[in-house]
N, C-alpha and C positions, 0 to 999 in steps of 0.2 A: 437536515436531510430530506430530498422531496420523497413523498409519497408514492409518486406518480408510476403507474406500471410500465412509462416508456422511459422514464429516469435511469439512468446509470450510475450509481454508487462506486467511486473511484478511491473513496476514505479507508485507510488503514484504522483510524480509530474507531472504526464501525465493528471490527473484527475482535473477537477477543482476546486477550491477554497472550494466550499461548501462539496463536495465529498472528499475532501481529509481530511475535518475537520470531516467528518462524521465517513469516516473509521476509522480515528486515535483514535475517541470516542470509536467506537465501540471495538477495539481493547483494549483499556484501563480498559473498565468494564468489558470485558471479563478476562483480566488480576485480576482483583480486584475479580472476581468471582471464580478464580483458572482456568480458561481456558486459556493454556498459549501454547498448541499443534498445533495450528490453526496457517494457513501461506497464504499469498495471494499467489494466481494463474493467475490471468490477471487482467488486469486495463483497459487501454484504448485498442479499437478494431478499426482496419479500416473496413470502409466497405465492401473493397476487402476480408478482411481476415473472415469477418461475412460473406459472398458468399460463402467462401471458406467451412468455416465450415458445413454451411447449406446443401453442398451438400454431405457433410460426410452421410454415411447410404441411401444416396437416388442417387444421377448419381455418386458417389465417394463410394469405400468401406469401412466399418466401420460401426460403432454403430452411432446411431442420437445424435448428440451433442448439438444440439440448434434448437428450434423449429419456430425461426424468423429470416427474412430477416433485421428487423430493429429493432436493441438492443440499449438498454441506454450506451452500452460500448463504442459504436461509438460516444456517445455524452458528452464521458468525465463524466458521472454519474453513472457509477457503476464498480462494482467489484466482483469478486469469490475467494471462500476461499476452503481451503481443510484441512484434518486432519493429522499430523504427525504419523509416526509408534510409538507403534506396531498397533494401531486400524487401521482400514481400511482409505483409502484415503477419502472417503464420509461419514464417519460414521454418523451414523443417530440421536444418542444419544446425539451426540457433538453438530451438526448442528442444533438440535433441541434447546438445550440451548443456543447457540449464536441468534438463532432467536427470542427467547422471550426477550434478552436482546437488540436486535435491535428494536424490536417494542416499547420499552421503550423509546427509543432515537428518535423514529419518522423516521426510516430509514425503507424503503421496503425491505421484504425479501422474496424471492422466495420462500419460503415454504408455504407460505400462498395464493398464488396463486391458482386459481381454473382450472382443467384441464391440466396445463402444470406445475406443480412442479418443482421446481429449488432450492433445498435447499442451495446449494452452493453460490447463486446468492445474490447481497445487492446493493441497488441503492437510490440514493437522486434526487430529484427535485432541480434546482437552488434556489427555495426560501427556501430552508432547513437553521433553523436557529439550534444552538447550544439550546437544553430545557433549560428551568428553573430550577436550582438545579446543574446543570453540568458544568465542566469546563474540559480544558486538565490539567492537575495535574503536570505533568512533560513532560521528553522527553518519546515518545511513542515508543517503537523498535517495528515494524510492519516486522516483518518476511517474506520474500521473497522465503522459502525453507523449507523444511522439516525438517532441521538440525539445524534451530533456534527455538528458542522459545521466545514468546510475554515478554517484558518487559517493565516496568513502571521506569524511573530514574528522581528522585527529585532532582534538580539542585543542591542542598546545602550538597547533601549527597556523591558525588563523588567529591573528589579531583580533578580528571582529567579533569573534566569540566571546572574547576577556567581558565585554559587553554584559552578557547575560549570565557571567559566572557570580556576580553579584546579587543574584537575585532574591529577594526575600518577601516571602509572602504576608509577611509580618507588617511588613509598609505599608501605610494606606497611600501614600504620594507613588510609591513605586506600583502597587496593584494598578494604581488607578491609571496610571502611563501605560502599562502591560496592556489593561485592558481596550485603552482607547487605539494601540498599536494595531493588536488583535483584531477590534471592530472594524478598523479601516481597511486590515486586507481581507475580513469576511465581503464588507460591501464591495471592496474593489474584484469581488471573484479569485480570489487567490488562493483563499483555504475553505474550508467548509464550517456551516457555523457551529456544529458541533464541537470545535476547539475553544470556541466562546464561551460555550457553556459549561465544560468542564473548567475552565478558569474560574466563572461565576460560581460554581458549585464546590470549588475547594478542590477539584481532581487533576489540577495541572502541577505532574510532579516539575523537578527542575529540567530533569534529562529530558522531558519531553518539549518544556517550553524552548530549551536549547536547538532541537532538531526542529522546529515549528520557525525559529527565528531565523535561522538559517534557511528553512525552504522556503521563505517570505523574500527574505531578501535574493535569493538568488531566483526566486520567479520574479524579481522588480530588475531583473537584472544587475544587480548590486554588489553580486560575489563573484 
């Protein structure tokens, strides 16, 4: 992950587990509601980057983009979204629909704030739990750019996914092949390097590997 104050992090893996689950659930429920033209614009934000953004429109040229020096982005509990063309980047109608879904899921929506409304912003507390009656029903493809669409892929409906269902981290040959596959995706700029580090540190779960595999295949245009 880049430490530059001008670089934007869009990687869900940089969020804390409750925020990762909440954001995936939000995108899943948006998909089920027919909202597939939204994408992540920022997840984790360092304090240095927060100060850099706060200066915009104040001590630095440009429009004001943030109202605070203390954001839950730096606590790894918040994420921002936007809307894909042909609609405007922050289409109010679309963001309002996402906000209604977020409320149902116990996710705080910046559109409900008084005074400093921030419709693209969503966040949770570390105590957030999956609401009763909800679950992640498959692999949720969360877009990180406007060219991708939100997808929900149920495992038993995709023949390609069966390749990863035999993942055995105890197998040296399989681990080597997987590390090579992910390294190539990192080098190609398809995924963030943090995924490779988690694999090397033994922090890659089977479910996450499955989602990562589908993301890589989709971004290569193979799914």
